[in-house]
C-alpha angles and dihedrals in degrees: 000000000000120000118259096246092055090056103050140017125267094255090063096036096049107130096016120140109269113255093003120153128215131226138167121242121239099204122134106250122183108173096346136086124255120251099264118188120230094266094051089047090054090058091047091048089054089053092049094048104105091195091066115102127219095280095055092041092050091048093053092042093052091050092050091047091056091051092048090047092056091053095044095048089054089054092047091051089052091049092049091051100249117089091183095045120149104252093222093053092041091050092071088066095052128076115201113217113190115185108226130281111353092039089065088069090068096041102084093059091053096043089052090059101028092044098166098045117121114235122223119198124217118183116197135172123205123215102231092208098052101021089228119143129217134183121252096165138023129178121166128168119260090239113051117210119224095258132045125200118198115208119199123138098215125051099187114148089352091233097126093044092046089052090051092048091050091053091050091049089052089053091056105267119142117227090247090059094055120088132183131203126184143144104240134016135184119226087246093053093045093051092047094050094042087058089060104039132018113285091231089062091064120090123184134151094229144354108225129210100271146279132309126222090277091054092250120140114258130244080006123138105260127260104340096202094048092049096044097044097034094231 
C-alpha cells in the first residue's frame, strides 16, 4: 500500500500518524458505517468539510478514489478467478461505468490501474422533488467485457444506480457480474442496491445515517459533482 503522504497533500494529511497506511474495510454494512481507521476518517472529514473549496475537495476525493480502487480491484480479481491477476490484463475484462457527472471524479484512479478497460458513459438527471432518475445519455462499447463496474460517489436513494443496473441486465449482464463503488451510501440506498446485485460487490467508504427530505444523504458531504467540478 502507498504511504499516506504520497496519496494526499499535506493540508489534508496534517495530523495523520507518521508512516501509516490506508485500506478499505470489507465488512457487510447495512445501515451502519464501516470501521474506518483514523487516517481514512481524516480524508472523509476533509470531504465533509463544507468550508473546503474545489482544490481541497478534489485532493481528498482523489485520495479516497485511489483507496477505493485498491479495494475494488482486489474484489474484481477474486471475481475473475485470479487474485494475483495483472491489472492491465484483467482490465480488458472490466467495463468502467461512471454515472455522469459525479462518477467522473472517481474515474481517473480506476483508469490509472485498469488502463485497458473500456469506459461506458451514463448520463442521468435526478428530479429533485421526487428523487427519481432518468437517462439523458447512454454510450456503451460495441463489445461488452464480462464484468461491469458502476462508479458513482453517492448512493442516496439508489435510483440512479438501480437504473444503471437495469440497463446492464438488459444488455446481458448477470447480477454477479455487476459491481458498484462509491464514497458514501445511505442505508436505504445500500439495501436497494444489495437487492439487485450481491452485497459483496458493493464497495463504499461509509454508510451514513439516512436521507433528508430532499433525498440527500445525511450527514453526507453536499452535492459531490458540484463540489468536485466547482459548478
